[in-house]
C-alpha positions as CSV (number, residue, x, y, z in Angstrom):
1,X,97.4,136.9,105.5
2,X,98.9,135.5,108.9
3,X,98.6,138.0,111.3
4,X,101.9,136.9,112.3
5,X,103.7,138.2,109.2
6,X,100.9,141.1,108.8
7,X,102.0,142.7,111.8
8,X,106.2,143.1,110.5
9,X,104.7,143.8,107.3
10,X,102.5,146.9,108.1
11,X,105.0,148.0,110.9
12,X,107.5,148.1,108.7
13,X,105.8,149.8,105.6
14,X,104.8,152.7,108.3
15,X,108.6,152.8,110.0
16,X,109.3,153.0,105.8
17,X,107.1,156.3,105.3
18,X,108.2,157.9,108.7
19,X,112.0,157.7,107.7
20,X,111.7,158.6,104.5
21,X,109.3,161.6,105.6
22,X,112.0,163.1,107.9
23,X,114.8,162.6,105.8
24,X,112.8,164.5,103.1
25,X,111.4,167.4,105.1
26,X,113.3,167.7,108.5
27,X,116.9,169.1,106.9
28,X,115.0,172.1,105.3
29,X,114.4,175.6,107.4
30,X,112.0,175.8,107.8
31,X,110.6,172.1,107.5
32,X,108.1,171.9,105.1
33,X,106.0,169.5,102.6
34,X,108.2,167.0,100.7
35,X,109.2,168.4,97.4
36,X,111.1,166.9,94.3
37,X,114.5,165.8,94.1
38,X,115.2,167.6,90.6
39,X,118.2,170.3,91.9
40,X,116.5,172.2,89.2
41,X,112.8,171.7,90.1
42,X,112.4,171.8,93.5
43,X,108.5,171.8,93.3
44,X,106.7,171.2,96.3
45,X,105.4,167.2,95.9
46,X,101.1,167.1,97.0
47,X,101.1,164.6,99.7
48,X,99.2,162.0,97.2
49,X,101.5,161.9,94.5
50,X,104.1,161.6,97.5
51,X,102.5,158.7,99.3
52,X,101.8,156.9,96.6
53,X,105.7,157.3,95.2
54,X,104.2,159.3,91.7
55,X,106.8,161.1,89.4
56,X,107.2,164.6,90.1
57,X,104.1,166.3,88.5
58,X,105.8,169.0,87.0
59,X,109.4,167.6,85.6
60,X,108.6,164.0,85.7
61,X,111.4,163.1,88.1
62,X,110.7,159.3,89.6
63,X,111.8,159.0,93.6
64,X,115.3,158.8,94.2
65,X,116.9,155.5,94.5
66,X,117.0,156.1,98.6
67,X,113.5,155.4,98.8
68,X,114.1,152.2,97.5
69,X,116.6,151.1,99.5
70,X,115.1,152.2,102.6
71,X,112.0,150.1,101.9
72,X,114.1,146.8,101.5
73,X,116.3,147.6,104.4
74,X,113.2,148.4,106.9
75,X,110.7,145.7,106.0
76,X,113.9,143.2,106.6
77,X,114.3,144.9,109.7
78,X,111.0,144.7,110.9
79,X,111.0,140.7,110.4
80,X,114.1,141.0,111.6
81,X,113.3,142.4,114.7
82,X,109.9,140.8,115.2
83,X,111.8,137.7,115.1
84,X,114.5,138.4,117.6
85,X,113.4,141.5,119.4
86,X,116.2,143.4,121.5
87,X,116.1,142.4,125.5
88,X,113.7,144.1,127.5
89,X,112.5,146.8,124.8
90,X,110.7,144.0,122.2
91,X,109.7,144.3,119.0
92,X,107.8,148.1,119.1
93,X,110.8,149.8,121.4
94,X,113.3,147.9,118.8
95,X,111.8,149.7,116.0
96,X,111.1,152.9,117.0
97,X,115.1,152.8,117.8
98,X,115.9,151.3,114.5
99,X,113.9,154.0,112.5
100,X,115.2,156.9,114.6
101,X,118.9,155.9,114.1
102,X,118.1,155.2,110.4
103,X,116.9,158.5,110.1
104,X,119.6,160.7,111.6
105,X,122.2,158.2,109.6
106,X,120.8,158.9,106.0
107,X,120.4,162.6,107.1
108,X,124.1,162.8,107.9
109,X,125.0,161.1,105.1
110,X,122.8,163.4,103.0
111,X,123.2,166.3,103.8
112,X,126.2,166.1,106.7
113,X,123.5,167.1,109.3
114,X,122.9,165.6,112.6
115,X,119.7,168.1,113.5
116,X,118.7,169.5,116.5
117,X,114.8,168.2,116.7
118,X,116.3,164.6,115.9
119,X,119.3,165.0,118.5
120,X,116.5,166.0,121.5
121,X,114.0,163.4,120.6
122,X,117.1,161.1,120.6
123,X,117.9,162.0,124.4
124,X,114.4,160.9,125.3
125,X,114.8,157.6,123.2
126,X,118.5,156.9,124.1
127,X,117.2,157.5,127.9
128,X,114.7,155.2,128.3
129,X,116.2,152.4,126.0
130,X,119.0,152.4,128.2
131,X,117.4,152.3,131.2
132,X,115.5,149.4,129.9
133,X,118.5,147.5,128.6
134,X,121.8,148.5,130.5
135,X,121.9,146.0,133.3
136,X,122.9,148.8,136.1
137,X,121.4,152.3,136.1
138,X,124.1,154.5,136.9
139,X,125.6,152.9,133.7
140,X,123.2,155.0,131.4
141,X,124.6,158.4,132.9
142,X,128.3,157.4,133.1
143,X,127.8,156.4,129.0
144,X,126.6,159.2,128.2
145,X,129.5,161.1,130.2
146,X,132.1,158.5,128.8
147,X,130.3,159.0,125.0
148,X,131.2,162.6,125.5
149,X,134.7,162.7,126.6
150,X,135.8,160.1,123.9
151,X,134.0,162.1,121.1
152,X,135.1,165.6,122.7
153,X,138.6,164.3,122.6
154,X,138.4,163.3,118.9
155,X,137.0,166.2,118.1
156,X,139.7,168.6,119.5
157,X,142.3,166.3,117.3
158,X,140.0,166.9,114.1
159,X,140.1,170.4,114.4
160,X,143.7,170.3,115.1
161,X,143.9,168.2,111.4
162,X,142.1,170.4,109.3
163,X,144.0,173.1,110.3
164,X,147.3,171.7,109.7
165,X,145.9,170.2,106.4
166,X,144.2,173.7,105.4
167,X,148.0,175.2,106.2
168,X,149.6,172.5,104.3
169,X,147.1,173.2,101.4
170,X,146.8,176.9,101.5
171,X,143.2,177.1,102.3
172,X,140.4,178.4,105.0
173,X,140.2,175.7,107.2
174,X,136.1,176.1,107.1
175,X,135.3,173.0,104.7
176,X,133.8,169.9,105.8
177,X,134.7,168.0,108.8
178,X,133.9,164.3,109.6
179,X,133.3,165.1,112.7
180,X,131.2,167.9,114.3
181,X,129.7,168.7,117.3
182,X,126.4,166.8,116.0
183,X,128.4,163.9,116.3
184,X,129.2,164.6,120.0
185,X,125.7,164.7,121.0
186,X,125.0,161.6,119.0
187,X,128.1,159.9,121.0
188,X,126.3,160.9,124.1
189,X,122.9,159.7,122.8
190,X,124.4,156.6,121.8
191,X,126.2,156.6,125.7
192,X,122.4,156.4,126.8
193,X,121.6,153.9,125.0
194,X,124.4,151.2,124.8
195,X,125.4,152.7,128.7
196,X,128.6,151.9,130.2
197,X,131.2,150.2,129.3
198,X,129.9,149.4,125.9
199,X,130.0,152.7,124.4
200,X,133.4,152.5,124.6
201,X,133.2,149.6,122.1
202,X,130.8,151.3,119.9
203,X,132.7,154.4,119.4
204,X,135.7,152.2,118.6
205,X,133.5,149.9,116.0
206,X,131.9,153.0,114.5
207,X,136.0,154.3,113.7
208,X,136.7,151.2,112.5
209,X,133.7,150.4,109.9
210,X,133.7,154.3,108.6
211,X,137.5,153.5,108.5
212,X,136.9,150.4,106.1
213,X,135.0,152.8,104.2
214,X,137.6,155.4,104.2
215,X,140.3,152.5,102.5
216,X,137.6,151.8,100.3
217,X,137.2,155.4,98.7
218,X,141.1,155.7,98.6
219,X,141.7,152.3,97.1
220,X,139.4,153.7,94.4
221,X,141.1,157.0,94.4
222,X,144.6,155.4,93.6
223,X,143.1,153.2,91.0
224,X,141.8,155.7,89.5
225,X,144.8,157.8,89.9
226,X,143.2,161.1,91.4
227,X,144.8,160.3,95.1
228,X,146.9,163.1,94.7
229,X,144.2,165.6,94.1
230,X,141.2,164.1,96.1
231,X,142.1,162.2,98.7
232,X,143.1,164.9,101.7
233,X,139.8,166.9,100.6
234,X,137.3,164.1,100.9
235,X,135.8,163.7,104.5
236,X,133.9,160.6,105.6
237,X,131.1,161.4,108.1
238,X,131.7,159.3,111.4
239,X,127.9,159.7,112.6
240,X,127.0,156.8,110.3
241,X,129.5,154.5,111.3
242,X,128.9,154.8,115.0
243,X,125.0,154.3,114.3
244,X,125.7,150.9,112.3
245,X,128.3,149.9,115.4
246,X,125.0,150.8,117.7
247,X,123.0,148.6,115.5
248,X,125.7,145.4,115.9
249,X,125.7,146.0,119.5
250,X,121.3,146.0,119.7
251,X,120.0,143.8,117.5
252,X,123.1,141.1,117.0
253,X,123.7,140.7,121.0
254,X,125.0,137.0,120.5
255,X,127.6,137.8,117.6
256,X,128.9,140.8,119.9
257,X,129.2,138.5,123.0
258,X,132.0,136.1,120.6
259,X,134.1,139.1,119.9
260,X,133.7,141.5,123.2
261,X,135.9,140.8,126.1
262,X,134.1,140.4,129.4
């Protein structure tokens, strides 16, 4: 095999294994070996079976669809980053950042959590990326402060909306929220990565992307005539939207230059 193809192929497979492993272990306290995805089984999977993608030896449950979606995504991303590496951090740095952001997004989608270990690692990854990529070093901490401030305001408005909605429905305000403290930490991390002033655009684009998903869900509820019963009880996590926006900014800068005002 040509070496230029072997490197992104093997690195993409390694990135896929790491991302799946993080998503299968970190959300559980304490973190432990991977287990069966069948809620009625939850048997621990031997490492050999896990790495070889075998069915659960106890109940026969196959690997979840997310495993195969991530395989396609990370292989495609690895080859794309190999051919078009981000400025100043190169292929290796670009792949590390992509694996990190993907892991955070997957866990947030599946568990509505932005975990502390990933947040701590993200501060180092974000700062390292920002100081290498952002033009003026002071825009890196400024981006973090801006991310904190913008998401902090959104968080307060979100809490107010949840309380008003709970009062309207006659329930308590302790349910799921679209925006939480983990999202504020994520905004700080993305602020370090993108710096000022790109962080404001990243947050705006993330909100728009999450809003587009929400619109699709609302249209589906209207079509299925379940809007009145379920619309106000559904919360779309904003974290994956922010992450997707950051990926667009980091990995597609030429397209970004066309739409972002100077």
